[in-house]
C-alpha positions in Angstrom: 6.8 7.9 26.4 6.3 5.7 23.3 7.2 7.4 20.1 9.0 6.6 16.9 9.2 7.7 13.3 9.2 6.4 9.8 10.2 7.4 6.3 8.8 6.4 3.0 9.0 7.0 -0.7 6.8 7.2 -3.9 5.9 4.7 -6.7 4.9 4.6 -10.3 1.6 3.3 -11.6 2.8 0.8 -14.1 1.7 -2.7 -15.0 5.2 -4.1 -14.9 5.9 -2.9 -11.4 2.5 -3.6 -10.1 2.5 -0.4 -8.0 -0.3 2.1 -7.7 0.3 5.7 -8.1 1.1 6.4 -11.7 4.5 7.7 -12.8 5.5 8.7 -16.3 7.6 5.6 -17.2 8.7 2.1 -16.4 11.5 1.0 -14.1 14.8 1.2 -15.8 13.8 3.5 -18.6 15.4 6.9 -19.0 12.5 9.4 -18.8 12.3 12.6 -20.8 13.3 15.9 -19.2 10.5 17.5 -17.2 9.6 21.1 -16.9 8.2 23.0 -14.0 10.2 21.5 -11.1 11.0 24.9 -9.7 13.2 27.7 -10.8 14.0 29.0 -14.2 15.8 26.9 -16.8 17.8 28.2 -19.6 19.9 26.9 -22.5 19.1 24.8 -25.6 17.7 21.4 -25.9 14.2 21.8 -24.3 15.3 24.5 -21.9 17.9 22.3 -20.0 21.6 23.1 -20.2 23.7 20.4 -21.9 25.9 19.9 -18.8 22.8 19.4 -16.7 21.3 17.0 -19.2 24.5 14.9 -19.2 24.5 14.8 -15.4 20.9 13.7 -15.4 21.5 11.0 -17.9 24.6 9.8 -16.0 22.6 9.8 -12.8 19.9 7.6 -14.3 22.4 5.3 -16.1 24.4 4.7 -12.9 21.1 4.1 -10.9 20.0 1.5 -13.5 23.4 -0.2 -13.6 23.5 -0.5 -9.9 20.2 -2.2 -9.9 21.1 -4.5 -12.7 24.4 -5.4 -11.1 22.6 -6.4 -7.9 19.7 -8.1 -9.8 21.4 -10.1 -12.6 24.8 -11.4 -11.5 24.8 -14.8 -9.7 25.9 -13.3 -6.4 23.7 -10.3 -7.1 20.7 -12.6 -7.7 21.2 -14.4 -4.4 21.5 -11.1 -2.6 18.4 -9.9 -4.3 16.5 -13.0 -3.0 18.0 -12.3 0.4 16.6 -8.8 0.4 13.2 -10.0 -0.7 13.3 -12.5 2.2 13.9 -9.6 4.6 10.6 -7.9 3.7 7.5 -8.3 5.9 4.2 -7.3 4.4 0.5 -7.2 5.4 -3.0 -6.4 4.1 -3.5 -2.9 2.8 -7.0 -2.3 4.2 -8.8 -3.9 7.1 -11.7 -1.5 7.6 -14.2 0.3 5.4 -13.7 3.9 4.5 -15.9 4.4 1.4 -13.1 6.3 -0.4 -12.6 5.2 -4.1 -9.3 5.4 -6.0 -8.9 8.7 -7.9 -8.8 8.5 -11.7 -5.7 9.2 -13.7 -5.3 12.6 -15.4 -5.1 13.1 -19.2 -1.5 11.9 -19.2 -2.3 8.7 -17.4 -0.7 9.9 -14.1 -2.1 9.6 -10.6 -1.0 11.2 -7.3 0.6 8.7 -5.0 -0.3 8.6 -1.3 1.6 6.5 1.3 0.8 6.3 5.0 3.9 6.2 7.1 3.4 4.6 10.6 5.8 4.6 13.6 4.9 1.8 15.9 5.7 1.9 19.7 5.7 -2.0 19.9 7.9 -3.4 22.7 7.4 -7.0 21.4 11.0 -7.4 20.4 13.9 -7.4 23.0 15.7 -4.7 21.1 12.6 -2.4 21.1 12.3 -2.9 24.9 15.9 -1.8 25.3 15.4 1.3 23.1 11.9 2.2 24.3 11.7 1.2 27.9 8.2 0.7 29.3 8.7 -3.0 30.0 5.2 -3.1 31.5 3.7 -2.8 28.0 5.5 -5.8 26.5 2.9 -8.0 24.8 0.4 -5.2 24.5 -1.0 -4.3 21.0 1.2 -1.5 19.6 0.1 2.0 19.2 0.8 4.2 16.1 2.4 7.1 17.9 3.7 8.6 14.6 1.4 8.9 11.6 2.2 10.8 8.4 0.7 10.9 4.9 3.3 11.2 2.1 1.7 12.7 -1.0 3.6 12.7 -4.2 2.0 14.8 -7.0 0.8 13.1 -10.2 3.5 14.8 -12.3 6.2 13.8 -9.6 7.3 17.4 -9.4 6.5 18.0 -5.7 5.8 16.1 -2.5 4.2 16.9 0.8 3.9 15.3 4.2 1.1 15.8 6.7 1.3 14.5 10.3 -1.6 14.0 12.6 -0.8 14.2 16.3 -1.2 10.9 18.2 -3.6 12.5 20.7 -6.2 13.6 18.1 -9.6 12.1 18.6 -11.1 10.8 15.4 -13.7 8.2 14.2 -12.0 4.9 13.7 -14.2 2.7 11.5 -15.2 -0.9 12.1 -12.1 -3.0 11.4 -11.1 -6.7 11.3 -7.7 -7.9 12.3 -6.4 -9.8 9.3 -4.2 -12.0 11.4 -6.7 -13.1 14.1 -10.1 -12.4 12.5 -11.1 -10.3 15.6 -13.6 -7.6 14.8 -13.6 -4.1 16.3 -16.6 -1.8 16.3 -16.2 1.8 15.2 -15.3 4.2 17.9 -14.4 7.8 18.5 -10.9 7.5 20.1 -7.3 8.7 19.8 -5.9 8.1 16.3 -2.9 6.2 17.6 -5.2 3.4 19.0 -6.3 2.5 15.4 -3.2 0.3 15.0 -4.3 -2.0 17.8 -7.7 -2.5 16.2 -6.8 -4.3 13.0 -3.2 -3.4 12.3 -1.9 -0.9 9.7 -4.9 -1.6 7.5 -7.2 -0.2 10.1 -5.0 2.9 10.5 -5.1 3.4 6.8 -9.0 3.1 6.8 -9.1 5.6 9.6 -7.0 8.1 7.6 -9.1 7.6 4.4 -12.3 8.3 6.5 -10.7 11.4 8.1 -9.4 12.9 4.9 -11.5 11.5 2.0 -8.1 10.8 0.3 -7.4 7.4 -1.3 -4.2 6.0 0.2 -2.2 3.6 -2.0 0.1 1.9 0.5 1.3 1.9 4.0 4.8 1.5 5.5 5.5 0.8 9.2 8.7 1.0 11.3 9.4 0.3 15.0 12.1 1.6 17.4 14.9 -0.8 16.2 14.0 -0.1 12.6 14.6 3.7 13.1 18.0 3.0 14.6 19.0 0.7 11.7 17.9 3.2 9.1 19.6 6.1 10.9 22.9 4.1 11.0 22.6 3.2 7.3 22.2 6.9 6.4 25.3 7.8 8.4 23.7 10.5 10.5 21.3 13.4 10.0 22.1 17.1 11.1 19.6 18.5 13.6 19.5 21.8 15.4 18.4 23.1 18.9 18.5 26.7 20.0 19.6 25.8 23.6 21.3 22.9 25.3 18.6 20.2 25.7 18.1 17.2 28.0 14.8 15.4 27.7 14.7 13.6 31.1 12.3 12.8 33.9 11.6 15.8 36.2 9.9 16.0 39.6 6.8 17.4 37.8 6.8 15.1 34.8 8.0 11.5 34.2 9.4 9.9 31.1 11.6 11.5 28.5 13.6 10.2 25.5 17.0 10.8 27.0 18.0 13.2 24.2 21.0 15.3 25.4 22.5 17.8 22.9 24.4 21.1 23.1 23.0 24.2 21.4 23.5 24.4 17.7 23.7 21.7 15.0 24.6 18.0 15.8 24.7 15.0 13.4 22.6 12.4 15.1 22.4 8.7 14.2 21.5 5.4 15.8 19.8 5.6 19.2 20.4 9.3 19.3 18.3 9.8 16.2 15.6 7.7 17.8 15.7 10.0 20.8 15.4 13.0 18.6 12.3 11.6 16.9 10.7 10.6 20.2 11.3 13.8 22.2 8.1 15.4 23.2 8.4 17.2 26.6 11.6 19.2 25.7 9.9 20.4 22.5 6.7 21.4 24.5 4.1 19.1 23.1 3.2 16.5 20.4 2.9 19.4 18.0 6.5 20.4 18.8 7.6 16.8 18.3 6.0 16.7 14.9 8.0 19.8 13.9 11.2 18.1 15.1 10.4 15.0 13.0 9.7 17.2 10.0 13.1 18.9 10.4 14.8 15.5 10.6 13.0 14.2 7.5 13.9 17.4 5.5 17.5 17.2 6.6 17.6 13.4 5.8 16.5 14.1 2.2 19.1 16.8 1.8 21.7 14.4 3.3 20.8 11.6 0.9 20.9 13.8 -2.1 24.3 15.2 -1.0 25.7 11.7 -0.6 24.5 10.6 -4.1 22.8 7.8 -2.2 20.6 7.0 -5.2 23.5 6.4 -7.5 26.3 4.9 -5.4 26.2 1.1 -5.4 27.7 0.8 -1.9 25.2 3.2 -0.5 22.3 1.6 -2.3 23.3 -1.8 -0.9 23.6 -0.5 2.7 20.3 1.3 2.5 18.6 -1.7 0.9 19.8 -4.0 3.6 18.7 -1.7 6.4 15.4 -0.7 4.7 14.2 -4.2 4.0 14.9 -5.3 7.6 13.4 -2.1 9.2 10.2 -1.7 7.2 6.9 -3.6 7.1 4.9 -2.7 4.1 1.5 -3.3 2.5 1.5 -6.4 0.5 1.2 -4.9 -3.0 4.7 -3.3 -2.6 6.3 -6.2 -0.8 9.3 -6.8 -3.0 12.7 -5.2 -3.6 11.8 -4.2 -7.2 8.7 -2.4 -6.1 10.4 -0.6 -3.2 13.2 0.4 -5.6 10.6 1.8 -8.0 9.2 3.8 -5.1 12.6 5.3 -4.3 13.1 6.3 -7.9 9.9 8.4 -7.8 11.3 10.7 -5.1 14.9 11.1 -6.2 14.3 13.9 -8.7 12.0 16.1 -6.6 14.0 19.2 -5.5 14.1 19.8 -1.8 12.4 23.1 -2.2 9.4 21.3 -3.6 9.0 19.1 -0.5 6.8 20.5 2.3 6.2 19.1 5.8 3.0 20.0 7.7 0.8 19.1 10.6 -3.0 18.8 10.3 -4.5 21.8 12.1 -6.1 20.8 15.4 -7.9 22.4 18.4 -7.8 21.5 22.1 -10.7 19.1 22.9 -13.1 21.2 25.0 -14.0 18.0 27.0 -10.4 17.0 27.7 -7.5 19.4 27.7 -5.0 16.6 27.1 -6.6 15.6 23.8 -7.0 17.3 20.4 -9.8 17.5 17.9 -9.7 18.4 14.2 -9.8 22.1 13.3 -12.6 21.7 10.8 -12.0 24.8 8.6 -8.3 24.7 8.3 -7.9 20.9 8.2 -10.5 20.7 5.3 -8.6 23.4 3.5 -5.4 21.4 3.7 -7.0 18.0 2.8 -8.8 19.7 -0.2 -5.3 20.6 -1.5 -4.2 17.0 -1.2 -7.4 15.7 -2.9 -7.0 18.1 -5.8 -3.2 17.5 -6.0 -2.3 21.2 -5.4 1.3 21.8 -4.4 1.9 22.9 -0.8 4.8 25.1 -2.0 4.9 28.1 -4.5 8.2 27.1 -6.1 7.0 25.4 -9.2 6.8 26.8 -12.7 3.4 28.2 -13.7 1.2 25.4 -15.0 -2.1 25.3 -16.9 -5.3 25.0 -14.8 -5.8 21.5 -13.4 -8.2 19.3 -15.4 -11.3 18.7 -13.3 -11.0 15.0 -14.0 -7.5 14.8 -12.3 -9.0 13.8 -9.0 -12.3 12.2 -10.1 -12.9 8.7 -8.6 -12.5 5.6 -10.7 -16.3 5.3 -10.9 -16.4 8.5 -12.9 -13.8 8.1 -15.6 -12.4 11.3 -17.0 -12.6 9.9 -20.5 -16.2 8.8 -20.4 -18.1 9.8 -23.5 -20.5 12.7 -23.4 -24.1 11.9 -22.6 -27.2 13.9 -21.8 -27.4 15.2 -18.3 -30.1 14.2 -15.8 -33.3 16.3 -15.9 -32.4 19.6 -14.4 -28.8 18.7 -13.9 -26.1 21.3 -14.6 -25.1 21.6 -18.2 -21.4 21.9 -17.3 -19.1 21.2 -14.4 -18.2 24.1 -12.1 -14.6 25.3 -12.3 -12.3 23.3 -10.1 -14.8 20.5 -9.5 -15.0 17.0 -10.8 -17.8 15.9 -13.2 -20.4 13.4 -11.9 -21.8 10.6 -14.0 -25.1 11.0 -15.7 -27.9 8.6 -14.5 -28.3 5.1 -15.7 -31.6 4.7 -13.9 -34.6 7.0 -14.3 -34.5 9.7 -11.6 -38.1 8.9 -10.4 -37.0 5.4 -9.6 -34.1 6.5 -7.2 -34.9 6.8 -3.5 -32.9 9.5 -1.8 -32.8 10.5 1.9 -31.6 14.0 2.5 -30.1 14.9 5.9 -29.2 18.2 7.4 -25.5 18.2 8.4 -24.8 21.9 8.6 -24.1 21.9 12.3 -20.5 20.8 11.9 -18.5 23.4 13.8 -21.2 26.1 13.4 -24.9 26.7 14.2 -27.5 24.5 12.4 -28.9 26.1 9.2 -32.6 25.2 9.4 -34.7 23.5 6.7 -31.7 22.5 4.6 -32.8 18.9 4.2 -36.3 19.9 3.1 -35.0 22.6 0.7 -32.5 20.3 -1.0 -35.0 17.4 -1.1 -37.5 19.8 -2.8 -34.8 20.7 -5.4 -34.2 17.1 -6.2 -38.0 16.5 -6.6 -38.1 19.4 -9.0 -35.4 17.8 -11.1 -37.3 14.5 -11.4 -36.1 12.7 -8.3 -39.6 12.2 -6.9 -38.4 9.6 -4.4 -36.3 12.2 -2.5 -37.4 12.7 1.1 -36.1 15.0 3.9 -34.9 13.0 6.9 -35.3 14.4 10.4 -31.8 13.1 11.4 -29.1 15.7 12.1 -25.7 14.3 11.1 -22.9 17.0 11.3 -20.6 16.9 8.2 -18.0 19.5 7.3 -18.6 19.0 3.6 -21.6 17.7 1.6 -21.5 14.0 0.8 -23.6 11.5 -1.0 -23.3 8.0 0.5 -24.6 4.7 -0.9 -24.7 1.2 0.7 -23.7 -1.2 -2.1 -21.7 -1.0 -5.3 -24.8 -1.6 -7.5 -26.1 1.9 -6.4 -22.9 3.7 -7.3 -24.1 5.1 -10.6 -27.5 6.2 -9.1 -25.6 8.0 -6.3 -23.5 9.8 -8.9 -26.6 10.9 -10.8 -28.0 12.5 -7.6 -24.7 14.4 -7.2 -24.8 15.5 -10.8 -28.3 16.9 -10.5 -27.1 19.3 -7.8 -23.6 20.0 -9.0 -21.9 18.1 -6.2 -18.4 16.9 -7.2 -18.0 13.2 -7.9 -15.3 12.9 -5.3 -18.0 13.5 -2.6 -19.8 10.3 -3.5 -18.8 7.5 -1.2 -19.8 3.9 -0.5 -20.6 3.4 3.3 -21.9 0.6 5.5 -23.4 3.3 7.7 -26.4 3.9 5.3 -29.1 1.6 4.0 -30.1 3.7 1.0 -28.7 6.6 -1.0 -28.2 9.4 1.6 -27.3 13.0 0.8 -25.9 14.8 3.8 -26.0 18.6 3.3 -22.8 19.8 4.9 -21.6 22.9 6.6 -20.2 24.0 3.2 -23.7 24.4 1.8 -25.8 26.6 4.1 -28.1 28.2 1.5 -29.5 27.7 -1.9 -30.5 24.6 -3.8 -27.5 24.3 -6.1 -24.2 23.2 -4.6 -21.9 26.3 -4.4 -19.0 26.4 -6.7 -15.7 26.0 -4.9 -12.8 28.0 -6.2 -9.8 25.7 -6.7 -7.1 26.2 -4.1 -3.9 27.9 -5.1 -0.4 26.4 -4.8 1.1 27.3 -1.4 -2.2 28.5 0.1 -1.8 26.5 3.3 -3.4 27.7 6.5 -0.9 29.1 9.0 -2.0 26.5 11.5 -0.4 23.8 9.4 3.1 24.7 10.6 4.7 24.2 7.2 8.4 23.7 6.8 10.0 23.6 3.3 12.6 21.0 2.5 15.2 23.6 1.5 15.1 25.3 4.9 18.4 24.2 6.3 18.3 26.9 9.0 15.4 25.4 10.9 16.2 25.0 14.7 14.0 23.7 17.5 13.0 25.8 20.5 13.6 24.0 23.8 11.1 24.2 26.7 12.9 25.9 29.5 12.7 23.2 32.2 14.6 20.8 29.8 17.6 23.2 29.2 20.9 22.5 30.9 
């Protein structure tokens, strides 16, 4: 079996650091106390006890001093350059997704999304020793572990979503940035995306799957996992029975993991075995749970070690991390990676949630998975709208609709008259769309019926919605006979010069601005009426999701759950 894992951290959106994602301050500055990070706070001074404020200040001061010591002394400067030299980086995006960067909220903050990739590459001798499968040496690597780390705009909570490697998805057309080789779009297993244009193609695949803008990627291989596990010093994991993941007469492969029942602190190669174990944990879904338990336990371990403030620990982790990780080029420096780490350090473990994208068995292949359309869309909607996966935060004011609006529809744009027939206000929980800059009767729109995504086709949807557009002045709207299944309604446009016109089409019908996408798959503005709009001629208002309202099929594990323990499939007990 060829599996690995990866960890990653968040980043501020600041000109000085050059990192996307929008934090509340610049590197090295002591931020103001924040409210709403879970649990009640008492005492004077803004609701935070004096002792706690002192600890927080000391925490930040020691962190900054550690960084300055490493970065400004003569020896420290040379070591800083050495760490920078360790870092490998590559192109962020190598395929088209049509997803635009979300706009900042009223406080100038943006959520941060990082794609974490575990490569099964055997193209280094140490990876062959750790991963076996010598017959695959020289083959393009597969991304057998893929997780999206989402850090909220206010940096108060974080969530991780895994997609099982066997899930069949649409991989867009990609170009390998190293060789120039082009790959046509295909409906294949998601782990194959890495071999079709590198991490940038995997990122494009995720954006197309989720309609979530992803700021960065981080990739790690087998030997990198071992280096990081050793630097951390071990992570406690738990199994309910003795486990030995080994070849059996009925099933080959196996990670080699052998543990006794209860809790064991794993590091080095044993940590890699834990993260790769699949058969003994019943399936890829079970392996994802084991990886989530490991990551939660790792975060608790790092916080318990004061790893963010101890100079020796920072040095060891920095050395291992810069050698182990390959990252997208816009975060390819020690300073930027340090800024990322600082974004996660204050998030309480009970505000970190690990999940798996809901899937179903592929009806055409029992060994493959497909997206569970209803539950998966519910989960991705929470990510897009920056809704916490947990319920442990303090009550907050309703989210501003502009918080997740794309950059093409600025939240601060001045008020202008709506399109003829367009809604006078934005439905609650939805993003505003831009008013037209071109007269509606000069905009050609093709309307397609896409309501058959996961349910029976709703007839006449294209003609009904095209008629509604005509009545609002879009006399160039035409119903298309094509049937293109889509879970959610989307407006696509082919080139950037049509972006504003596409937004005006969305505005006329009350479609949220985040559902407007650029796509090479269309030659004109195309409105696909999705399975979420099966009747009526005004897009139905969507109630904003509530914090913690995850579907049960997401297998959520909270970061504070130190009692989690893996079930062991009976044939692999000893």
